[in-house]
N, C-alpha and C positions, 0 to 999 in steps of 0.2 A: 575502567573508568574509575577514578578516586570514588572512594566512599567517604570524602570530606569536603568542606568548601573553604574558600580560602578567602581573607579579606582583600581590602585594596591595596596593601603592600604586600600581599602574597604569603602572608602569615595564615597558619592552619587556625580555622575556628575550633577550638577543643570541643565544644558541643555536637560538631558533627564529624567526629571520628568514628569510624565502624558503625555507622547507622546502617540500619537495614534498607533495602530498596522499596519504597512504598508502591509497588507494583499493583497491589490490590485496587488502589484509587484508579489507575489507568486501566484495569479490567472493568471498573464500574463505568468509566467513561465510554469504553467500548459497548458495553451492554446498554447504556444510555442511548447511543446512536443506533443501536440494533432496533431497540424498543420504540424509538421515536420515528423511525422510518416510516411507518405507515402515515404520520402526520407532517413529515417534512414538506415543506413548500418545494416545488421543482428548482426554483431559483437557488436553493441551497446545495443542491446536489453538486454542482462543480466546487464550489468553496469547500465542501466536507471532503471531496476527493483530493483536492490540492492539500488539505491535513493530512489524508492517508498517504499519498504518495509523494508529494514534494516536502512537506514537513515531515514526513518518514515515520509516520505512525503505525504503518504496515511492517516497519523493520524495527520494532522495539526489541530491546536487549532481552525481555522476557517471553517465553514462549506462550504464556497463557494470555499475554496482552496481544501478542501477533494473532493468536488463534481468535480473540474476541473482535478484533479490528477487521480480521478477514471475514468473519461472520457478520459483521455490521455493513460491511461493503457490499456483500453478496444480497444482504437483505435489501439495501438501498437500490442496488441496479434492478433487483427482482420487481421493486415497485415502481422505480421511476426511470429505469434505463432507458426507455422507449423516446422520452423526449430529450435524453442527454447522450445518445449513442455517439455522434459525431465528435463532441467536444471530448468525452471520455476517450474515445480512441485516440484522438489526437494527443491527449494527455499521456495515455500509456504508451504510444509511439515514440514520443519525443523522450520520455523516462528510459525506455528500453534501448533507444539509439543513442543516447548520450554516452560520450566516453568520458574516461578519468579513472583514477585509481579505483579499484574494486575493494569493497570493505563487507563486512559480514552483514551490515544494516543494508547496504546495497543489493547485495544478494537476496536478502529476505524480501525486499520489495519487489524485486524482479520476478521472483517466485511466485507472490502474490499476485502481481499483474497476470501473469500467464495464467494463474488459477481462475481468476476473476473474468477475463476475456471472454470465454465460452458463455457465461450468463449474460454478458451484454449483448452476443450475436443472437440470441433467443428473441430479442426485440426488434430485430431488423431481418426480414427476410432475404437471402441472398440468392442471387441467380449466377450460373457459370460464367457470364460476361461481366459481372459486377467488378469494378476495380477495387471496391472494398475487399473483396474477397482475397486478393493479393496481399493488401495490408494486414489482414488478419493471419494470413499464412506467415507472412514477416514476422509478425509479433510472437507467433507459436514457434517458430524455427531460430529466430534471433537468440534466444537464451541457450540453445544447444552451441551456438558458436561463441558465446560468452564465457562458458565454463570449459576448462581444460578436458580433453577426453579422457585424460588418466583419472580425473575425479568422477567421471560418469561411470566408467568400468567397474 
């Protein structure tokens, strides 16, 4: 990612050359989400996860931001997951099931979704004949098929 901005004509804006990544601000946003989780209305859970998954906050280029967003996601699921299980599972399934070129960001998000799914399942008792059990297994197995076998070994 370039470390500069360009104007409308495509010219580099000199003040933006070699500037540092303000990742600390994104870490603060992640921490804010985590700390506000107990106060978050249930109606905001889906939009926040849209931000995490679809808007790619869980796939941030900086590791500290990714960890912070993942911590926030697990905190929100711990507190609000029971009321959002179906919607979040659908979002996760759609993200993991979509095709397209792989990228580092997409891989980070897939990894985070696989990590977060077990937290979501604690809010829904599963029975052996429950069809959502198959969906959960698909979510956990799907990433194994996404990554080349040589990169796993």
